[in-house]
C-alpha positions as CSV (number, residue, x, y, z in Angstrom):
1,M,30.8,0.6,5.9
2,K,28.5,3.6,5.5
3,L,27.8,4.2,1.8
4,L,26.1,7.4,0.6
5,R,25.4,9.5,-2.4
6,Y,25.9,13.3,-2.5
7,G,25.3,16.1,-4.9
8,T,22.5,17.8,-6.8
9,P,19.2,15.9,-7.5
10,G,19.7,13.4,-10.4
11,R,23.5,14.0,-10.5
12,E,24.5,12.3,-7.2
13,K,28.0,10.8,-6.9
14,P,28.8,7.7,-4.8
15,G,30.7,8.1,-1.6
16,L,31.5,6.6,1.8
17,L,31.7,8.0,5.3
18,D,35.1,7.3,6.8
19,R,35.8,6.7,10.5
20,D,36.3,10.4,11.2
21,G,32.9,11.3,9.6
22,R,34.4,12.7,6.4
23,V,32.8,12.0,3.1
24,R,35.1,10.2,0.6
25,D,34.5,10.2,-3.1
26,L,34.0,6.7,-4.7
27,S,33.2,7.9,-8.2
28,A,36.5,6.7,-9.6
29,I,35.7,3.2,-8.3
30,V,32.0,2.7,-8.8
31,D,29.4,4.5,-10.9
32,D,26.7,4.5,-8.2
33,I,25.7,2.9,-4.9
34,A,23.4,0.5,-6.8
35,G,23.0,-2.8,-8.5
36,E,26.0,-5.2,-8.5
37,H,27.9,-3.0,-6.1
38,L,25.5,-4.0,-3.3
39,T,26.0,-7.7,-3.7
40,R,28.3,-9.6,-1.3
41,A,31.0,-9.6,-3.9
42,G,30.5,-5.9,-4.7
43,L,30.6,-4.9,-1.0
44,D,33.7,-7.0,-0.4
45,A,35.4,-5.2,-3.2
46,L,34.6,-1.8,-1.6
47,R,35.8,-3.1,1.8
48,R,39.3,-3.8,0.4
49,I,39.7,-0.1,-0.5
50,D,41.6,2.0,2.0
51,P,39.4,5.0,2.6
52,A,42.5,7.2,3.1
53,T,43.3,6.7,-0.6
54,L,40.0,8.3,-1.7
55,P,39.6,12.0,-2.2
56,I,37.9,13.9,0.6
57,V,34.7,15.7,-0.4
58,E,35.3,19.2,1.1
59,S,31.6,20.2,0.9
60,A,28.9,17.6,0.6
61,A,26.1,20.2,0.7
62,R,23.4,17.7,0.0
63,Y,23.0,14.0,0.7
64,G,21.0,12.3,-2.0
65,P,19.0,9.0,-1.5
66,A,21.5,6.6,-0.1
67,V,20.7,4.0,-2.8
68,G,20.5,4.7,-6.5
69,R,18.4,3.0,-9.3
70,V,15.9,1.4,-6.8
71,G,13.9,-1.2,-8.7
72,K,11.2,-1.9,-6.1
73,F,10.1,-0.1,-2.9
74,V,8.2,-2.6,-0.9
75,C,6.5,-1.5,2.3
76,V,5.1,-3.5,5.2
77,G,1.9,-2.2,6.9
78,L,0.9,-2.7,10.5
79,N,4.1,-4.4,11.6
80,Y,3.9,-3.1,15.2
81,A,0.9,-4.2,17.2
82,D,0.5,-0.9,19.0
83,H,0.6,1.0,15.7
84,A,-2.2,-1.3,14.3
85,A,-4.2,-0.5,17.4
86,E,-3.8,3.2,17.0
87,S,-4.9,2.9,13.4
88,G,-8.0,1.0,14.4
89,M,-6.9,-2.1,12.5
90,A,-6.5,-5.8,13.5
91,V,-3.0,-7.2,14.0
92,P,-2.3,-9.1,10.8
93,D,-1.6,-12.8,10.8
94,Q,0.6,-12.4,7.7
95,P,2.6,-9.4,6.6
96,V,0.6,-6.7,4.9
97,L,2.5,-5.6,1.7
98,F,2.1,-2.7,-0.6
99,M,4.3,-0.9,-3.0
100,K,5.5,2.7,-2.9
101,A,6.4,4.3,-6.2
102,T,10.1,4.8,-6.7
103,S,9.4,8.3,-7.9
104,A,8.6,9.2,-4.3
105,I,12.3,8.7,-3.3
106,V,14.3,11.8,-2.3
107,G,17.3,12.6,-0.1
108,P,17.1,12.4,3.7
109,N,17.0,16.2,4.1
110,D,15.1,17.3,1.0
111,D,11.8,19.2,1.4
112,V,8.6,17.2,1.7
113,V,5.9,18.6,-0.5
114,I,2.2,18.4,0.7
115,P,0.3,17.1,-2.4
116,R,-2.4,19.2,-4.1
117,G,-5.6,18.9,-2.1
118,S,-4.0,17.1,0.8
119,V,-5.3,17.7,4.4
120,K,-4.0,14.4,6.0
121,T,-0.2,14.1,5.2
122,D,1.3,12.0,7.9
123,W,4.8,10.8,9.1
124,E,6.2,7.3,9.7
125,V,9.8,6.6,10.8
126,E,10.8,3.1,9.6
127,L,13.8,0.8,9.3
128,G,14.7,0.3,5.7
129,V,16.3,-2.9,4.4
130,V,18.3,-2.8,1.2
131,I,18.7,-6.1,-0.7
132,G,22.2,-7.2,-1.7
133,D,22.1,-10.6,-3.4
134,V,19.1,-11.8,-5.4
135,A,16.5,-13.3,-3.1
136,R,14.0,-15.7,-4.7
137,D,11.9,-17.8,-2.2
138,V,14.7,-17.9,0.4
139,P,14.3,-19.6,3.8
140,V,14.1,-17.5,6.9
141,D,17.4,-18.8,8.3
142,A,19.2,-17.7,5.1
143,A,17.3,-14.5,4.5
144,L,19.7,-12.0,6.1
145,E,22.5,-13.2,3.9
146,H,20.6,-11.5,1.0
147,V,20.7,-8.1,2.8
148,A,23.2,-5.5,1.9
149,G,22.4,-3.2,4.8
150,Y,20.0,-0.9,6.5
151,L,18.9,2.8,6.4
152,V,16.4,5.3,7.7
153,V,13.1,5.7,5.8
154,N,10.3,8.2,6.3
155,D,7.3,6.5,4.9
156,L,5.2,9.6,4.4
157,S,1.5,8.9,3.9
158,E,-1.6,10.9,2.8
159,R,-4.3,9.2,4.9
160,E,-7.3,10.5,2.9
161,F,-5.7,9.3,-0.3
162,Q,-4.7,6.0,1.4
163,L,-8.0,5.2,3.1
164,E,-10.8,7.2,1.5
165,H,-10.0,7.2,-2.2
166,G,-10.8,3.6,-2.8
167,G,-8.5,0.8,-3.9
168,Q,-5.2,0.0,-2.4
169,W,-2.9,2.0,-0.1
170,V,-0.4,2.9,-2.9
171,K,-2.2,6.1,-3.7
172,G,-1.5,7.6,-0.3
173,K,2.1,6.4,-0.2
174,S,3.5,7.4,-3.6
175,C,3.3,11.1,-3.8
176,D,6.4,12.9,-4.9
177,T,8.9,13.4,-1.9
178,F,7.1,10.8,0.2
179,G,10.1,8.5,0.3
180,P,13.2,10.1,2.0
181,I,15.9,7.4,2.4
182,G,19.3,7.8,4.0
183,P,21.5,9.6,4.9
184,W,23.6,6.5,4.4
185,L,23.4,2.8,3.9
186,V,25.0,1.0,6.8
187,T,26.2,-2.4,5.7
188,R,24.9,-5.5,7.4
189,D,28.1,-6.3,9.2
190,E,27.8,-3.1,11.2
191,V,24.3,-3.9,12.4
192,P,24.7,-7.0,14.5
193,D,21.0,-7.1,15.6
194,P,18.5,-5.3,13.4
195,Q,15.8,-6.4,15.9
196,N,17.1,-4.2,18.6
197,L,17.3,-0.7,17.2
198,S,15.6,2.4,18.7
199,L,13.8,4.7,16.3
200,W,12.2,8.0,16.8
201,L,10.5,11.0,15.0
202,E,9.8,14.6,16.0
203,V,7.7,17.3,14.5
204,N,8.7,20.9,15.4
205,G,10.7,19.5,18.3
206,H,7.9,17.4,19.8
207,R,8.6,13.7,19.9
208,Y,5.7,11.7,18.5
209,Q,7.3,8.3,17.8
210,N,9.7,6.5,20.1
211,G,10.0,2.8,19.5
212,N,12.3,-0.1,19.0
213,T,12.5,-2.8,16.3
214,R,12.3,-5.5,18.9
215,T,8.5,-5.0,19.0
216,M,8.0,-5.8,15.3
217,I,5.4,-8.5,14.7
218,F,7.4,-10.0,11.8
219,T,11.2,-9.9,11.9
220,I,13.5,-8.7,9.2
221,A,14.4,-12.2,8.3
222,H,10.8,-13.3,8.1
223,L,9.9,-10.3,5.9
224,V,12.7,-10.9,3.4
225,S,11.8,-14.6,3.2
226,Y,8.1,-13.9,3.0
227,I,8.3,-11.2,0.3
228,S,10.8,-13.3,-1.8
229,R,8.1,-16.0,-2.0
230,Y,5.9,-13.6,-4.0
231,M,8.5,-11.6,-6.0
232,T,12.2,-11.8,-6.7
233,L,14.1,-9.2,-4.7
234,M,16.9,-7.7,-6.7
235,P,20.1,-5.8,-5.5
236,G,19.1,-2.3,-4.5
237,D,15.4,-3.1,-3.8
238,V,14.3,-1.4,-0.6
239,I,11.9,-2.9,2.0
240,S,10.4,-0.4,4.5
241,T,9.5,-2.6,7.5
242,G,6.7,-0.7,9.3
243,T,6.4,2.0,11.9
244,P,5.9,2.1,15.7
245,P,3.0,4.0,17.2
246,G,2.8,7.8,17.3
247,V,1.7,8.7,13.8
248,G,-0.6,11.7,13.3
249,L,-3.5,9.4,12.3
250,G,-3.5,7.8,15.8
251,L,-3.4,11.0,17.8
252,K,-6.5,12.4,19.5
253,P,-7.5,14.5,17.7
254,P,-5.6,13.4,14.6
255,T,-2.7,15.8,13.7
256,Y,-1.3,16.2,10.3
257,L,1.6,18.0,8.6
258,K,1.3,21.5,7.4
259,P,3.6,23.9,5.5
260,G,6.4,25.2,7.7
261,D,6.6,22.1,9.9
262,V,10.0,20.4,10.4
263,M,10.4,16.7,10.8
264,A,13.5,15.2,12.5
265,L,13.9,11.4,12.7
266,G,16.5,8.8,13.2
267,I,17.4,5.2,13.9
268,E,20.1,4.0,16.3
269,G,23.4,3.7,14.4
270,L,21.9,4.5,11.0
271,G,21.9,8.3,11.2
272,Q,19.2,11.0,11.1
273,Q,17.0,12.9,8.7
274,R,15.5,16.4,8.7
275,Q,12.8,17.6,6.3
276,Q,10.9,20.9,6.0
277,V,7.4,20.6,4.9
278,I,6.3,22.9,2.0
279,A,3.1,23.6,0.2
280,H,2.4,22.1,-3.2
281,D,3.7,24.4,-6.0
282,A,4.2,22.5,-9.2
283,D,6.7,25.0,-10.8
284,A,8.9,25.3,-7.7
285,H,8.9,21.6,-7.1
286,R,9.8,20.8,-10.6
287,A,12.7,23.2,-10.4
288,S,14.0,21.9,-7.1
289,S,13.8,18.2,-8.2
290,G,15.7,18.9,-11.4
291,S,13.0,17.4,-13.6
């Protein structure tokens, strides 16, 4: 299944994408693509529904974040050896973990806002893993059973905030709009091998990232198991699993996003995103986010 959320910011409705690429309304069945509906039992219940019995959404003008009520947004750094090299950092012997604020989450095609004072806003296409069943210290060989599905993440980063403002990476990762997820959640049964997915990102039509999840240092199963040792993963939690090479930080000279730029990115079988970059404007941003 391909599950999604559509509508205005903060008022998204749950839906699914049928075999003909039409959006079907799920709001009479579930309140959101979130929580218990992402467990094995919840997804099995949704699979028993004939999509033809659901209303067609004639105009899904906006896709929202594909998962609602995300409790934790856990990110993995330096999970591709060639990206570690371009960042001037050693290949880790254990996964590098950091958190991204859930307030950064936006829809897959929403504008990305350059933060006040930023001169080093960067892009990162990543495979996102959405937890289904509660995962607490699970073994590697059972880890994928706790996964609801996969989606596209753009793990935007402000490199000065991340690397030059002291402390941990979270400052450079958590700015508003720095977490586009979607356009849809593809359930695990439709992704037979998450370790063989091509992923790419372009800025203004130029392809900067072109990788494959088979070159990850730590596999999805390893990451879910490893993270669940340190924290309980709950239904709807998102793990962003690292980016391949080609980020702005690693270019010579480094190249960063500016107002007017357009990013396009995607992962094989999981859909595509497109974001326009805009300048920081508190009033305009507040109005557009519905806050």
